[in-house]
N, C-alpha and C positions, 0 to 999 in steps of 0.2 A: 033147215037143210044147208043153208049157206055157211053155218058155223060148225058143221059136222066135219070130223077128221076123215081124210081120204080112206076109203075101205082097204086100199092096197098098202097103206102105211103100216110099218112095223112098230111094235111097242119099244119104247126107249126107257132104259133103267127100270124095266118091269111095269111100265104104265103107259097110258095114252100120251103121245107127245105134247098135246095141248095142256095136259095136266101139269107140265113143268112150270107153267105160269099159274100163279095163285088165282083162286076163283074170283075174288073181288076185282083184281086187275083184268081178268078175263072178261068179266061182265062189262066193265067199263070200255074195253076194246070193242066188244060186240055192239055197244050202243054209240060208239063214236062215228061221226059223219065220214071221216076219212076211210074208215073200215068199210062202211056201207057203200060208198061211192067209188073209191079208188081201188079197193082190194077185192071187190066182187068179181069172180070169174078169172082170177089170175092163175097162170100156170108157171112152171119153172122157167120157161122161155120169156114170157112177158113180165115176170117179176124183175128181170134185170133192168128193164126200162124204168120202172118205178124206183128201183134202188139208185139209179143214176141221177134221179131228180132230188135226192135227199141233199139238204144243206146243213143239217145238224143232227145230233144224236141226243138221247136222253130217255128217261122213263116216263113219269107222270109229272104234271105241273098244275099250278093254280089251286084255288080253293076247292073245286070239285074234282081235282086230281084227274085231269084229262090226259089220255095217253098221247105220246108223240107219234108222228108217222113212222119213225124208226121202230118203235115198239109194235106198231100195227104190222109192219112187214116181217118182223121176227115171228109174230103170231101166225102170219100167213105161211111162212116157211115151215113152221111146226105142223100146220094143218095139211099142206100138200106134200111135205117130206120129199124135197128134191134129192137126187142122187148125190153120192159122195163126190163124184168127179165135178159136178156143177159147183158144189160148195168149195172145193179146192180151187177151182178157177176164180171164184169170187175172192178167195184169199190172195191169190197170186196176181190179181188185177192191180197194176201200178198206176193206172190213169185216173181212177176214181177211188179216192181214199175212203169215202163212206160205204162203197160197195165192199171194199176190203174189210172194214170194221164190221159190217153186217154179216159177212161170211164167217169171220173169226168168232163173233158172238154166238152164231148158230152152232159152230163147231164146238165151242165150249159147253153148250147145253147138251148136245147130242153125241159128241164124239167120245171115243175111248180115251184112256189115260195116255197111251202112247201117241195117238193122233193129236191130242191137245198139245202135248209138248213138241211134237214133230212139226206141226204146221203153224203154231202160234209163236214159238220162240224166235224164228227168223224175223218176225215183225218188230223185234226190239230195235232193229236198225232203221226203222221208218220214223223219221222225226218231223213229219208234216203236221201242220196245225189243224185242229178240229174245233168246231163250235159245239158246246154242250149246253143244253137247256137245264137250268136248275129248278128245284121244286117251286121257287117263288116266281117262276116265269122269266127270269133274267138269263142272259147268256154269259158263259165264261169261256176262257181259252184253255184248251188242252192239246195234247199231242197223241199221235197214234201209239207210240211206245208206252205212254202213260196208261192208255186204255188197255193195252195188252198186259201190262204189269198188274193192273187191277183185276183182270180176268184170271190171271194165274195165281194171285196171292190172296184175294179176298173172297168172302162168301156171298156178298151181295153186290150187284151191279145193275143199274137202271131199274131199281125196285123189283128185281127178280132174284130169288134165292138160287145160287149156282150149285150144281152137283159137286160133291166133295171129290177132290183128287188127291192122290198120295204125293208126298214130298219127292222132289227129284232125287235127292241123295238116297232115299229108300229104294227107288226104282233102279238107281245105278248100282247099289249094293246087291240087289237081287239079280242083276244082269238083264233087266227088261229094257233099260235105256243105256246107251253109250254115254260116256262123259261128254258134256257139252263142249262144243268147239266154237269159239268166238269167231265172228267174221273178221275181226282185227288181228287174229292170231298170226296170220301170214305176214302182216305188216310188222308185228312185233318180232317175228323171227328174222325178217330182213334187217330190222334195226339192230338186233343182237349181233347178227353177223357183221354188220358194219362196225359196231363198237369193238368187236373182237379184232377185226382187221386193223382198226386205228390203234388199239392198244399194242398190238404186235409191232406196228410201225414205230410207235413212240418208244417202245423198249429197244428196238434196233437202233434208233437214232440216239437214245441215251447211252447205249454201249459205245457207239462210235464216238460220241462227244467225250466220254470218259477216257477212252484211249487217247484221243488228241490232247485232252487236258493233262493227263499224267505222262505225256511223252517227255522224256528227259528229266522227270522229277521222281522223287522217292515217295511212293504211296504211304509208306510207314511214317515218314517224317510229316507228311501232310496230315495224316490221321492224328498224330500226336499233337500237332499244332491246333487242329480243330478241337481236340479233347480239352486242351488247356484253355483255349478261348471259351469253350462252353462252361468249364468249371469256374473260370473267373466271372463270367456273366451270372452264373447261378449264385455264387457267394455274394456278389455285389447286389443283386436283386433281393436276396434274402436279408442282407443287412439293412437295405433301404426299407423293406417291408417291416422289419422289426422296429427300426427307429420311428417309422411313420405310425406304426401301431402304438408304440409307447407314447408318442406325442398325442395321439388321439385319446388314449386312456387318461393322460394327464389333464388334457382339456376337459374331458368328460367328468373327471373327479372334481376339478375346480368349479365347473358349472353346478355339479351336485352340491358342493359345499355352500356356494352362493345361494342356491335354492333353499338349503336348510336354514341358513341365516335369515333369509327373508321370511320363512315360515315361523321361525322363533320370534322375530320382531312382531309379526302379525298376531301370534298367539299372546305375546306379552301385552300388546296394546289392548287386545280383546279382554284379557283378564283384568287389566287395570280399569277399563271401563266397567266391567261387570262388578268388581269389588270396590268401586269407589264409594266413600262414605256418603250416607244419605244427606248429611248437612251440605256437602259440596254440591251435590245434585240440586238440593233445594235452593242453595245460594245461586246457582246458575239460573234456576227457574225464576227466582226473585229478580235477578238482574234483568232477565228478559222482560218480566212484567213491568219493572220500572222503566225500561226503555220504551215499551209500548205506551205506558201511562204518560211519560214525558212527551212522547210524540203526539198523543191525543191532546194533552194540555197545550202544547205549542200551537197545534192547529186551531184549538178553541180561542187562544189569545189572538192569533192572527185574524180569525173571523171577527172577534169583538173589536179589535183595533180598526179593521176595515169599516165596521158599522159606526164606530165613534167618529172616524174621519168623515164618513158620509153625513152623519148628523151635524158635525161641526161646520162642514161646508154649507149644509142647508141653513143652519142657524146664522152663520155669517152672511149668507145671501139675504136671509130675511131681515137681519139687522141693517144691512146696507140699504135695503129697500125702505125700511122704516125711517132710517136717518135721512134718506133722500126725501121721503114724504114730509118728515118733520121740518127739514130745512126749507122746503118749498112753503110750508105753512107759516114758519116764522118770517120768511121774507114777505109773505102776503100781509102778516100782522104789522110788520115794521112799516110797510108802505101805507097801510090803512091808518095807523095812529102813531105819531111821532112823539116820543117821550121828551119832557122839558129838560134842557141842559142844566147840569149842576154848575154852580159857581166854583171857580178854582179854589177860593178860600175854604168853602165847605168841603170840597173834595180833599184838600190837603189835611184839614183838621180831622176828617174821618179816617184818613190813613194813619195819622200819627197816634191816635188813641189805641189801636190794637198793638202797635209796636211798643208803647209804654207799658201796657199790661203784660206783654210777653217778657219784657226786660225785668219787670218787677217780679213776675213769676219765676224767671230764671234765678234772680237774686235770692228769692226765698227758697228755691229748690236746692241750690248747691250747698247751703248751710254755712257759707263763709261769713255771714252777718250774724252769727249766733252771739248772744251776749257773753257767753263764756269764751274767753280768748283761747283757752286750750282746745276747746271743741272746734272753734273757728279755724285754728291752725291745723288741726287734724283733718278737717273737711277740705281745707285747701290742698293739703298733701294728697288726700284721697281723690280729689278732683283732678290733680295733675297725673295721678296714676290711672285715672279713668274709672274709679270706684264710686259707689254710691255714698252719699254723705251719711253721717251719723245722725240718727233721730233720737234725741233725748228730751 
């Protein structure tokens, strides 16, 4: 019973007013807590109090698509069907912006085409801010004129399919609606009048100034002087532009020639590298391999030299240690057993014997004592020259 339409309500667009809301949304509204607790038993008079408590507008939100209080009040207005005067008062209410939007939305659903344009178009001048709940549950900022434009230009608003309305220019052509008159048209007319007055004053002042300027002068002479001055400036600027353009073209041609030369050199070098004989390429590779081989050989020699140096140092260290030990051992032997001293005569005789043998050997070796005098003479000559003697 609580969800039934008022028996005194009239059909709108040939159907039950509540049928303007889709069945799924209608069932969600009937199951909503706000509808059951706050909208039960409301009348056209008490509906205003609930509308004044609104703080946002929107359709459904969340995962379960819960309806907003704004949508529940729209459904209640469709159920009780308030009179047109009450709805018009809702729209004209300037103190509560959500009451105005609620009345405009109901008028868009139930009103005729002329009523929709007549009562909703003046709200384009309302620029107050509104909070709108999005389908994800978040809020966004909008304005009254944006909501009105959505109602007049789109087919869906707040998850409800709006009844179709004809375009304004069609209604104007058929004479159903008068041409729209903007609220700012009067201001535009005043501005146009002011501009016209200012232009008239400027023209009057310019005429007066021209009369004073040409007072005592010949307008024809002044006009000829101005024409000559303009002609001179024109020819001067044209010559300058022509010379400047030629210079630019000359520089551009020079840059283009330099670019072609660079491209030719690059192509020539690329062709030279491409068609270079294989022997030259192999020779270059052999040179690189030899450099690598020499580098590796040099590193190996350096490593071997370092190893030899370390070995020689260790050998010299060992030799010094052995010599030191041998010296200590000989000193101990010398202290333990003293050798008998030789006599000077024996020592001198022993020294003279090797000397005599050496002299005899030298005499025999140089060949100067050869029995043949010629050979002996030749050996002496060869000995003076540092040559070996003749052996015959």
